[in-house]
Structures are given as C-alpha cells and as structure tokens.
VEXMAR-888240 format. One record per residue (C-alpha): x, y negated, z; residue number from 1; residue in three letters. Coordinates in Angstrom, 1 decimal, m for minus. Layout:
VEXMAR-888240
<node c1="X" c2="Y" c3="Z" k="NUM" r="ALA"/>
...
end
This chain:
VEXMAR-888240
<node c1="35.7" c2="m80.5" c3="58.0" k="1" r="UNK"/>
<node c1="34.7" c2="m77.9" c3="55.4" k="2" r="UNK"/>
<node c1="31.1" c2="m78.9" c3="55.7" k="3" r="UNK"/>
<node c1="31.9" c2="m82.6" c3="55.4" k="4" r="UNK"/>
<node c1="33.9" c2="m82.3" c3="52.3" k="5" r="UNK"/>
<node c1="31.4" c2="m80.1" c3="50.6" k="6" r="UNK"/>
<node c1="28.7" c2="m82.6" c3="51.4" k="7" r="UNK"/>
<node c1="30.8" c2="m85.6" c3="50.3" k="8" r="UNK"/>
<node c1="31.7" c2="m84.2" c3="46.9" k="9" r="UNK"/>
<node c1="28.3" c2="m82.6" c3="46.1" k="10" r="UNK"/>
<node c1="25.8" c2="m85.2" c3="47.2" k="11" r="UNK"/>
<node c1="25.0" c2="m88.9" c3="46.7" k="12" r="UNK"/>
<node c1="21.6" c2="m90.8" c3="46.8" k="13" r="UNK"/>
<node c1="18.9" c2="m88.7" c3="45.3" k="14" r="UNK"/>
<node c1="20.6" c2="m85.5" c3="46.3" k="15" r="UNK"/>
<node c1="21.8" c2="m84.8" c3="42.8" k="16" r="UNK"/>
<node c1="25.2" c2="m83.1" c3="42.4" k="17" r="UNK"/>
<node c1="28.0" c2="m85.9" c3="41.7" k="18" r="UNK"/>
<node c1="31.1" c2="m83.7" c3="41.0" k="19" r="UNK"/>
<node c1="31.3" c2="m80.1" c3="40.8" k="20" r="UNK"/>
<node c1="33.9" c2="m79.3" c3="43.6" k="21" r="UNK"/>
<node c1="34.0" c2="m77.4" c3="46.9" k="22" r="UNK"/>
<node c1="36.3" c2="m77.2" c3="49.9" k="23" r="UNK"/>
<node c1="37.9" c2="m74.0" c3="48.5" k="24" r="UNK"/>
<node c1="38.9" c2="m76.0" c3="45.3" k="25" r="UNK"/>
<node c1="40.9" c2="m78.5" c3="47.6" k="26" r="UNK"/>
<node c1="42.2" c2="m76.3" c3="50.5" k="27" r="UNK"/>
<node c1="46.1" c2="m76.1" c3="50.3" k="28" r="UNK"/>
<node c1="46.3" c2="m77.9" c3="47.0" k="29" r="UNK"/>
<node c1="47.7" c2="m81.2" c3="45.7" k="30" r="UNK"/>
<node c1="44.9" c2="m83.6" c3="44.9" k="31" r="UNK"/>
<node c1="45.1" c2="m86.6" c3="42.5" k="32" r="UNK"/>
<node c1="42.8" c2="m88.7" c3="40.4" k="33" r="UNK"/>
<node c1="42.3" c2="m88.3" c3="36.7" k="34" r="UNK"/>
<node c1="42.0" c2="m91.8" c3="35.1" k="35" r="UNK"/>
<node c1="41.1" c2="m92.9" c3="31.5" k="36" r="UNK"/>
<node c1="43.3" c2="m95.0" c3="29.3" k="37" r="UNK"/>
<node c1="41.9" c2="m98.0" c3="30.9" k="38" r="UNK"/>
<node c1="42.1" c2="m96.9" c3="34.5" k="39" r="UNK"/>
<node c1="38.6" c2="m95.8" c3="35.1" k="40" r="UNK"/>
<node c1="38.4" c2="m92.7" c3="37.4" k="41" r="UNK"/>
<node c1="37.0" c2="m89.6" c3="35.4" k="42" r="UNK"/>
<node c1="37.3" c2="m87.2" c3="38.2" k="43" r="UNK"/>
<node c1="40.1" c2="m85.4" c3="40.2" k="44" r="UNK"/>
<node c1="42.6" c2="m82.6" c3="39.5" k="45" r="UNK"/>
<node c1="44.3" c2="m80.1" c3="41.8" k="46" r="UNK"/>
<node c1="47.4" c2="m78.1" c3="41.6" k="47" r="UNK"/>
<node c1="48.7" c2="m75.1" c3="43.6" k="48" r="UNK"/>
<node c1="51.4" c2="m75.7" c3="46.2" k="49" r="UNK"/>
<node c1="52.4" c2="m72.1" c3="47.1" k="50" r="UNK"/>
<node c1="53.7" c2="m69.6" c3="44.6" k="51" r="UNK"/>
<node c1="51.8" c2="m66.9" c3="46.1" k="52" r="UNK"/>
<node c1="48.5" c2="m68.7" c3="45.5" k="53" r="UNK"/>
<node c1="46.6" c2="m66.6" c3="43.0" k="54" r="UNK"/>
<node c1="44.1" c2="m69.4" c3="42.0" k="55" r="UNK"/>
<node c1="44.3" c2="m71.3" c3="38.8" k="56" r="UNK"/>
<node c1="47.4" c2="m73.4" c3="38.8" k="57" r="UNK"/>
<node c1="45.5" c2="m76.5" c3="37.6" k="58" r="UNK"/>
<node c1="41.8" c2="m77.4" c3="38.1" k="59" r="UNK"/>
<node c1="40.1" c2="m80.4" c3="36.8" k="60" r="UNK"/>
<node c1="36.8" c2="m81.7" c3="38.2" k="61" r="UNK"/>
<node c1="35.1" c2="m84.5" c3="36.2" k="62" r="UNK"/>
<node c1="32.5" c2="m86.7" c3="37.5" k="63" r="UNK"/>
<node c1="29.1" c2="m85.4" c3="36.1" k="64" r="UNK"/>
<node c1="28.4" c2="m88.5" c3="34.0" k="65" r="UNK"/>
<node c1="31.0" c2="m87.3" c3="31.7" k="66" r="UNK"/>
<node c1="29.2" c2="m84.3" c3="30.1" k="67" r="UNK"/>
<node c1="31.5" c2="m83.8" c3="27.2" k="68" r="UNK"/>
<node c1="34.9" c2="m82.0" c3="27.3" k="69" r="UNK"/>
<node c1="37.7" c2="m84.6" c3="27.9" k="70" r="UNK"/>
<node c1="41.3" c2="m83.8" c3="26.8" k="71" r="UNK"/>
<node c1="42.9" c2="m85.3" c3="29.8" k="72" r="UNK"/>
<node c1="46.3" c2="m87.1" c3="29.6" k="73" r="UNK"/>
<node c1="47.6" c2="m87.8" c3="33.2" k="74" r="UNK"/>
<node c1="49.1" c2="m91.2" c3="33.5" k="75" r="UNK"/>
<node c1="48.2" c2="m92.7" c3="30.2" k="76" r="UNK"/>
<node c1="46.6" c2="m95.7" c3="31.9" k="77" r="UNK"/>
<node c1="50.2" c2="m96.6" c3="33.3" k="78" r="UNK"/>
<node c1="51.7" c2="m96.5" c3="29.8" k="79" r="UNK"/>
<node c1="49.0" c2="m98.1" c3="27.9" k="80" r="UNK"/>
<node c1="50.2" c2="m101.2" c3="25.8" k="81" r="UNK"/>
<node c1="53.3" c2="m101.2" c3="27.9" k="82" r="UNK"/>
<node c1="55.6" c2="m98.5" c3="26.3" k="83" r="UNK"/>
<node c1="55.8" c2="m97.4" c3="22.6" k="84" r="UNK"/>
<node c1="57.7" c2="m94.1" c3="23.5" k="85" r="UNK"/>
<node c1="56.2" c2="m91.5" c3="25.6" k="86" r="UNK"/>
<node c1="57.4" c2="m88.2" c3="27.1" k="87" r="UNK"/>
<node c1="54.7" c2="m85.4" c3="26.9" k="88" r="UNK"/>
<node c1="55.2" c2="m82.9" c3="29.6" k="89" r="UNK"/>
<node c1="52.9" c2="m80.2" c3="31.1" k="90" r="UNK"/>
<node c1="52.3" c2="m81.1" c3="34.8" k="91" r="UNK"/>
<node c1="51.6" c2="m84.0" c3="36.9" k="92" r="UNK"/>
<node c1="54.5" c2="m83.0" c3="39.3" k="93" r="UNK"/>
<node c1="56.9" c2="m83.5" c3="36.2" k="94" r="UNK"/>
<node c1="55.5" c2="m87.1" c3="35.8" k="95" r="UNK"/>
<node c1="56.1" c2="m87.9" c3="39.5" k="96" r="UNK"/>
<node c1="59.7" c2="m86.6" c3="39.6" k="97" r="UNK"/>
<node c1="60.5" c2="m88.3" c3="36.2" k="98" r="UNK"/>
<node c1="59.1" c2="m91.6" c3="37.7" k="99" r="UNK"/>
<node c1="61.4" c2="m91.1" c3="40.7" k="100" r="UNK"/>
<node c1="64.4" c2="m90.8" c3="38.4" k="101" r="UNK"/>
<node c1="63.5" c2="m93.9" c3="36.5" k="102" r="UNK"/>
<node c1="61.5" c2="m92.3" c3="33.6" k="103" r="UNK"/>
<node c1="58.3" c2="m94.3" c3="33.8" k="104" r="UNK"/>
<node c1="56.9" c2="m93.4" c3="30.4" k="105" r="UNK"/>
<node c1="55.9" c2="m89.9" c3="31.0" k="106" r="UNK"/>
<node c1="52.4" c2="m88.4" c3="30.6" k="107" r="UNK"/>
<node c1="51.1" c2="m84.9" c3="31.2" k="108" r="UNK"/>
<node c1="48.5" c2="m82.7" c3="29.6" k="109" r="UNK"/>
<node c1="47.9" c2="m80.8" c3="32.9" k="110" r="UNK"/>
<node c1="48.4" c2="m77.3" c3="31.6" k="111" r="UNK"/>
<node c1="46.2" c2="m77.5" c3="28.7" k="112" r="UNK"/>
<node c1="47.2" c2="m77.2" c3="24.9" k="113" r="UNK"/>
<node c1="48.2" c2="m80.4" c3="23.2" k="114" r="UNK"/>
<node c1="45.4" c2="m81.3" c3="20.8" k="115" r="UNK"/>
<node c1="44.3" c2="m83.6" c3="18.1" k="116" r="UNK"/>
<node c1="42.5" c2="m85.6" c3="20.7" k="117" r="UNK"/>
<node c1="45.6" c2="m86.1" c3="22.8" k="118" r="UNK"/>
<node c1="47.4" c2="m87.3" c3="19.6" k="119" r="UNK"/>
<node c1="44.7" c2="m89.8" c3="18.9" k="120" r="UNK"/>
<node c1="44.6" c2="m91.2" c3="22.5" k="121" r="UNK"/>
<node c1="48.3" c2="m91.6" c3="22.4" k="122" r="UNK"/>
<node c1="48.0" c2="m93.6" c3="19.3" k="123" r="UNK"/>
<node c1="45.3" c2="m95.7" c3="20.8" k="124" r="UNK"/>
<node c1="47.6" c2="m96.3" c3="23.8" k="125" r="UNK"/>
<node c1="50.1" c2="m98.0" c3="21.4" k="126" r="UNK"/>
<node c1="52.6" c2="m95.2" c3="21.3" k="127" r="UNK"/>
<node c1="54.8" c2="m94.9" c3="18.3" k="128" r="UNK"/>
<node c1="57.2" c2="m92.1" c3="19.3" k="129" r="UNK"/>
<node c1="56.5" c2="m88.8" c3="21.3" k="130" r="UNK"/>
<node c1="59.0" c2="m86.6" c3="23.0" k="131" r="UNK"/>
<node c1="57.7" c2="m83.1" c3="23.7" k="132" r="UNK"/>
<node c1="59.5" c2="m82.0" c3="26.8" k="133" r="UNK"/>
<node c1="57.6" c2="m78.7" c3="27.9" k="134" r="UNK"/>
<node c1="58.8" c2="m75.9" c3="30.4" k="135" r="UNK"/>
<node c1="61.7" c2="m73.8" c3="29.3" k="136" r="UNK"/>
<node c1="59.8" c2="m70.5" c3="30.0" k="137" r="UNK"/>
<node c1="58.0" c2="m68.5" c3="27.4" k="138" r="UNK"/>
<node c1="54.7" c2="m70.2" c3="28.1" k="139" r="UNK"/>
<node c1="56.3" c2="m73.6" c3="27.5" k="140" r="UNK"/>
<node c1="57.8" c2="m72.4" c3="24.2" k="141" r="UNK"/>
<node c1="54.3" c2="m71.2" c3="23.0" k="142" r="UNK"/>
<node c1="52.7" c2="m74.6" c3="24.2" k="143" r="UNK"/>
<node c1="55.5" c2="m76.4" c3="22.1" k="144" r="UNK"/>
<node c1="54.6" c2="m74.3" c3="18.9" k="145" r="UNK"/>
<node c1="51.0" c2="m75.1" c3="19.4" k="146" r="UNK"/>
<node c1="51.8" c2="m78.8" c3="19.7" k="147" r="UNK"/>
<node c1="54.0" c2="m78.7" c3="16.6" k="148" r="UNK"/>
<node c1="51.1" c2="m77.2" c3="14.5" k="149" r="UNK"/>
<node c1="49.0" c2="m80.2" c3="15.5" k="150" r="UNK"/>
<node c1="51.6" c2="m82.9" c3="14.6" k="151" r="UNK"/>
<node c1="53.6" c2="m81.5" c3="11.6" k="152" r="UNK"/>
<node c1="51.0" c2="m82.7" c3="9.1" k="153" r="UNK"/>
<node c1="50.7" c2="m86.3" c3="10.7" k="154" r="UNK"/>
<node c1="52.9" c2="m89.3" c3="10.0" k="155" r="UNK"/>
<node c1="51.6" c2="m91.9" c3="12.4" k="156" r="UNK"/>
<node c1="54.0" c2="m91.0" c3="15.2" k="157" r="UNK"/>
<node c1="57.6" c2="m90.2" c3="15.3" k="158" r="UNK"/>
<node c1="57.9" c2="m86.8" c3="16.9" k="159" r="UNK"/>
<node c1="61.0" c2="m85.7" c3="19.0" k="160" r="UNK"/>
<node c1="61.7" c2="m82.4" c3="21.0" k="161" r="UNK"/>
<node c1="63.7" c2="m82.0" c3="24.1" k="162" r="UNK"/>
<node c1="64.5" c2="m78.4" c3="25.0" k="163" r="UNK"/>
<node c1="65.2" c2="m77.5" c3="28.7" k="164" r="UNK"/>
<node c1="67.1" c2="m74.5" c3="29.8" k="165" r="UNK"/>
<node c1="65.2" c2="m71.2" c3="30.4" k="166" r="UNK"/>
<node c1="62.9" c2="m71.2" c3="33.5" k="167" r="UNK"/>
<node c1="63.5" c2="m75.0" c3="34.1" k="168" r="UNK"/>
<node c1="60.9" c2="m77.7" c3="33.8" k="169" r="UNK"/>
<node c1="61.4" c2="m81.5" c3="34.1" k="170" r="UNK"/>
<node c1="60.7" c2="m81.5" c3="37.8" k="171" r="UNK"/>
<node c1="63.1" c2="m78.7" c3="38.7" k="172" r="UNK"/>
<node c1="65.8" c2="m79.8" c3="36.2" k="173" r="UNK"/>
<node c1="66.0" c2="m83.4" c3="37.4" k="174" r="UNK"/>
<node c1="65.9" c2="m82.3" c3="41.0" k="175" r="UNK"/>
<node c1="68.8" c2="m79.8" c3="40.5" k="176" r="UNK"/>
<node c1="71.1" c2="m81.7" c3="38.0" k="177" r="UNK"/>
<node c1="70.0" c2="m85.3" c3="38.1" k="178" r="UNK"/>
<node c1="69.5" c2="m87.9" c3="35.4" k="179" r="UNK"/>
<node c1="72.9" c2="m87.8" c3="33.9" k="180" r="UNK"/>
<node c1="72.5" c2="m84.2" c3="32.9" k="181" r="UNK"/>
<node c1="69.1" c2="m84.9" c3="31.7" k="182" r="UNK"/>
<node c1="70.4" c2="m87.7" c3="29.4" k="183" r="UNK"/>
<node c1="72.9" c2="m85.3" c3="27.9" k="184" r="UNK"/>
<node c1="70.0" c2="m83.0" c3="26.5" k="185" r="UNK"/>
<node c1="69.5" c2="m84.1" c3="22.9" k="186" r="UNK"/>
<node c1="66.1" c2="m85.3" c3="21.7" k="187" r="UNK"/>
<node c1="65.9" c2="m83.9" c3="18.4" k="188" r="UNK"/>
<node c1="63.7" c2="m85.2" c3="15.6" k="189" r="UNK"/>
<node c1="61.1" c2="m82.5" c3="14.8" k="190" r="UNK"/>
<node c1="62.4" c2="m81.9" c3="11.3" k="191" r="UNK"/>
<node c1="65.8" c2="m81.3" c3="12.5" k="192" r="UNK"/>
<node c1="64.6" c2="m79.0" c3="15.3" k="193" r="UNK"/>
<node c1="62.3" c2="m77.0" c3="12.9" k="194" r="UNK"/>
<node c1="65.1" c2="m76.8" c3="10.4" k="195" r="UNK"/>
<node c1="67.6" c2="m75.4" c3="13.1" k="196" r="UNK"/>
<node c1="64.9" c2="m72.8" c3="14.1" k="197" r="UNK"/>
<node c1="64.3" c2="m71.7" c3="10.5" k="198" r="UNK"/>
<node c1="68.1" c2="m71.2" c3="10.0" k="199" r="UNK"/>
<node c1="68.2" c2="m69.0" c3="13.1" k="200" r="UNK"/>
<node c1="65.0" c2="m67.0" c3="12.5" k="201" r="UNK"/>
<node c1="64.1" c2="m67.4" c3="8.7" k="202" r="UNK"/>
<node c1="60.5" c2="m67.6" c3="10.0" k="203" r="UNK"/>
<node c1="58.0" c2="m68.4" c3="7.1" k="204" r="UNK"/>
<node c1="55.7" c2="m70.2" c3="9.4" k="205" r="UNK"/>
<node c1="58.6" c2="m72.6" c3="10.4" k="206" r="UNK"/>
<node c1="59.4" c2="m73.1" c3="6.7" k="207" r="UNK"/>
<node c1="55.9" c2="m74.0" c3="5.9" k="208" r="UNK"/>
<node c1="56.0" c2="m76.5" c3="8.9" k="209" r="UNK"/>
<node c1="58.9" c2="m78.2" c3="7.2" k="210" r="UNK"/>
<node c1="57.1" c2="m78.4" c3="4.0" k="211" r="UNK"/>
<node c1="54.0" c2="m80.0" c3="5.8" k="212" r="UNK"/>
<node c1="56.2" c2="m82.6" c3="7.2" k="213" r="UNK"/>
<node c1="57.6" c2="m83.4" c3="3.7" k="214" r="UNK"/>
<node c1="54.1" c2="m83.7" c3="2.3" k="215" r="UNK"/>
<node c1="52.9" c2="m85.9" c3="5.0" k="216" r="UNK"/>
<node c1="55.9" c2="m88.2" c3="5.2" k="217" r="UNK"/>
<node c1="54.8" c2="m91.6" c3="3.8" k="218" r="UNK"/>
<node c1="58.5" c2="m93.0" c3="3.8" k="219" r="UNK"/>
<node c1="60.0" c2="m92.2" c3="0.5" k="220" r="UNK"/>
<node c1="63.7" c2="m92.5" c3="1.6" k="221" r="UNK"/>
<node c1="63.0" c2="m90.2" c3="4.7" k="222" r="UNK"/>
<node c1="61.4" c2="m87.7" c3="2.3" k="223" r="UNK"/>
<node c1="64.4" c2="m87.7" c3="0.1" k="224" r="UNK"/>
<node c1="66.7" c2="m87.1" c3="3.2" k="225" r="UNK"/>
<node c1="64.4" c2="m84.2" c3="4.1" k="226" r="UNK"/>
<node c1="64.7" c2="m82.6" c3="0.7" k="227" r="UNK"/>
<node c1="68.4" c2="m83.0" c3="0.7" k="228" r="UNK"/>
<node c1="68.7" c2="m81.4" c3="4.2" k="229" r="UNK"/>
<node c1="66.7" c2="m78.5" c3="2.9" k="230" r="UNK"/>
<node c1="68.6" c2="m78.1" c3="m0.2" k="231" r="UNK"/>
<node c1="71.9" c2="m78.1" c3="1.7" k="232" r="UNK"/>
<node c1="70.6" c2="m75.8" c3="4.4" k="233" r="UNK"/>
<node c1="69.0" c2="m73.3" c3="2.0" k="234" r="UNK"/>
<node c1="71.8" c2="m73.7" c3="m0.5" k="235" r="UNK"/>
<node c1="69.5" c2="m74.1" c3="m3.4" k="236" r="UNK"/>
<node c1="68.7" c2="m76.9" c3="m5.8" k="237" r="UNK"/>
<node c1="66.0" c2="m79.4" c3="m4.9" k="238" r="UNK"/>
<node c1="64.0" c2="m78.7" c3="m7.9" k="239" r="UNK"/>
<node c1="63.4" c2="m75.2" c3="m6.7" k="240" r="UNK"/>
<node c1="62.3" c2="m76.6" c3="m3.2" k="241" r="UNK"/>
<node c1="59.9" c2="m79.1" c3="m5.0" k="242" r="UNK"/>
<node c1="58.4" c2="m76.0" c3="m7.0" k="243" r="UNK"/>
<node c1="57.8" c2="m74.2" c3="m3.8" k="244" r="UNK"/>
<node c1="56.2" c2="m77.2" c3="m2.2" k="245" r="UNK"/>
<node c1="54.0" c2="m77.6" c3="m5.3" k="246" r="UNK"/>
<node c1="52.8" c2="m73.9" c3="m4.9" k="247" r="UNK"/>
<node c1="52.4" c2="m74.6" c3="m1.0" k="248" r="UNK"/>
<node c1="50.3" c2="m77.7" c3="m1.7" k="249" r="UNK"/>
<node c1="48.2" c2="m75.7" c3="m4.2" k="250" r="UNK"/>
<node c1="47.6" c2="m72.8" c3="m1.8" k="251" r="UNK"/>
<node c1="46.9" c2="m75.1" c3="1.1" k="252" r="UNK"/>
<node c1="44.4" c2="m76.9" c3="m0.9" k="253" r="UNK"/>
<node c1="45.9" c2="m80.3" c3="0.1" k="254" r="UNK"/>
<node c1="43.7" c2="m82.9" c3="m1.8" k="255" r="UNK"/>
<node c1="45.7" c2="m86.2" c3="m2.7" k="256" r="UNK"/>
<node c1="45.2" c2="m88.6" c3="m5.6" k="257" r="UNK"/>
<node c1="48.8" c2="m87.6" c3="m6.8" k="258" r="UNK"/>
<node c1="50.3" c2="m84.5" c3="m5.2" k="259" r="UNK"/>
<node c1="53.5" c2="m85.1" c3="m3.3" k="260" r="UNK"/>
<node c1="55.2" c2="m82.3" c3="m5.3" k="261" r="UNK"/>
<node c1="54.4" c2="m84.1" c3="m8.6" k="262" r="UNK"/>
<node c1="55.9" c2="m87.3" c3="m7.3" k="263" r="UNK"/>
<node c1="59.1" c2="m85.5" c3="m6.3" k="264" r="UNK"/>
<node c1="59.4" c2="m83.6" c3="m9.4" k="265" r="UNK"/>
<node c1="59.0" c2="m86.8" c3="m11.6" k="266" r="UNK"/>
<node c1="61.5" c2="m88.6" c3="m9.4" k="267" r="UNK"/>
<node c1="64.0" c2="m85.8" c3="m9.8" k="268" r="UNK"/>
<node c1="63.6" c2="m85.7" c3="m13.5" k="269" r="UNK"/>
<node c1="64.1" c2="m89.5" c3="m13.7" k="270" r="UNK"/>
<node c1="67.3" c2="m89.2" c3="m11.7" k="271" r="UNK"/>
<node c1="68.6" c2="m86.5" c3="m14.0" k="272" r="UNK"/>
<node c1="67.9" c2="m88.7" c3="m17.1" k="273" r="UNK"/>
<node c1="69.6" c2="m91.7" c3="m15.5" k="274" r="UNK"/>
<node c1="72.6" c2="m89.5" c3="m14.7" k="275" r="UNK"/>
<node c1="72.8" c2="m88.3" c3="m18.4" k="276" r="UNK"/>
<node c1="72.5" c2="m91.9" c3="m19.6" k="277" r="UNK"/>
<node c1="75.2" c2="m93.0" c3="m17.2" k="278" r="UNK"/>
<node c1="77.6" c2="m90.5" c3="m18.3" k="279" r="UNK"/>
<node c1="77.0" c2="m90.8" c3="m22.1" k="280" r="UNK"/>
<node c1="79.6" c2="m92.6" c3="m24.4" k="281" r="UNK"/>
<node c1="78.7" c2="m96.3" c3="m24.1" k="282" r="UNK"/>
<node c1="76.2" c2="m95.8" c3="m21.3" k="283" r="UNK"/>
<node c1="75.6" c2="m98.5" c3="m18.8" k="284" r="UNK"/>
<node c1="77.6" c2="m98.6" c3="m15.5" k="285" r="UNK"/>
<node c1="75.1" c2="m97.8" c3="m12.8" k="286" r="UNK"/>
<node c1="75.9" c2="m98.4" c3="m9.1" k="287" r="UNK"/>
<node c1="74.3" c2="m95.8" c3="m6.8" k="288" r="UNK"/>
<node c1="73.0" c2="m96.9" c3="m3.4" k="289" r="UNK"/>
end
C-alpha cells in the first residue's frame, strides 16, 4: 500500500514528479481536494485527526504545474457567484460542520493568515460582505488582528466579526450548542468591534485602525456616523478628531487628490456657519434631516 501510494503521487508519464507528497503525508490524516474559484483541482490538503499527532495540523500539496504560491480559499468554488456574504473561518472541518447546520456560504483559509490575495479572490467570487469567524483561542485572536490589518483600509467589502467563546471554533461550538445559540452571537460591524475594543484597552493601534476605516470609507453618510460615534465614545468634539485624522494622514503619507481630513473639516465648518445663520435674528428656517 505504502509503495503504491508513493508511486501514484510521484510518477506519471515521463517519470517526472507530479505532486510532492508521500505516504507519510497521508497516513492517519483527513484528505480533501483543493479547488480554484472555478472548480479546477489545484492539489490536495490534509489535516491531522488525533490531538497527539505532532505533525503540522494542515499540509497543502499543489500540483507541480502551479509553481507560484497560491493563497488557498477552501470551498470558494461552491460560493462563486451564488452568495454575496461569506463566513471566513480557519479550517475545512469548520466549513463541513457549518454546511451540516445549514450554513452553506463558509470558506476556509486553512490555517494560513488572511491576505490581500484572499481579499481579492473573494471580491472576484462576487462577495460583498465578509464575516470573520476565527477560533476563540489566542491563535485565533491573533489571526483576526492580522486580518483586520489587511481590510481596515479597504472599502470594497463590508466586514463583520463574530467572536466565539474561548477555546471554541465553529465546528466545536455548533456541535455542542447548535444553530440557535450560534445565531445569538452578534455579527458586529468591524468599526463597532474595533471601537468597543479601543474603549476596553485604549490601544493606540486600534485607534489608528478606526482612523483608517474613516479615511477609506467612500460613503459620506457612513463616515459622518463613524465620526459621531468616535466623538461620543471619546467624549471630545468632532473637530479635534478631524485634526487627529489630518495628522495621521500626514504621518501615514496617504496620497489623495483631496485629503479626507480636509473634506471633513470643511464640512464641519460649513455646518457651523449654517447653524449660526439659522439662529441669527431673521435667519431662514432650516429643517435638518
């Protein structure tokens, strides 16, 4: 058996290596195909079964014609142009369990860090909204932070976060508690999630993440809501926040035709002038939306 598997996966016509895998990579592991967004098989992936297994939890073995690194998104072929919202999880096992509980729009990054390439592939698949739902352990929290650093300066997709209890992942949580308890866990907008985290920790990096989201937001109404939320949470005037954003833009070297901070400050100045005009004797009655 061992020799047969080694021969099957390492030889084809001409004797050249077809896929870099051996019997030891497969023995006592779950094996499943890796497919492209269009359903083409790129290779195979394996996962440990037993906790005492000291080998890497995930291994990916690509067909050798794919000689460049590929940021794999497991199950993307099954959501392509079907769903506009996708749950992004860590493991293929999470995808399988979620499917069993009726959640068919989950994809997995298979233990890797969420990257800009993953983001672009989800866009290409027709996705409009992402829900990050990583494991509740320390590694999962760090993976989420890295993912947020990728997306907080982008505005193409709406980003949500679903936080599981400590030491739970989508697979274990659904099997223990079921779909009703799953649905009770809030899927927070990324801005709201980061704002709550900042209020708990006052972490400078999280505050800058909030600023990046405001700068990248193309929706003026949404941007105004973000500013109001920050003003209320920080208990300071919006003008001071705008000044901070201006300094942050300058330090970051963000190049735009018109800096967002300038737009915000001019709008704030206009609103103040209108308010003065409204309250002046003989001023016009203005109805505010």
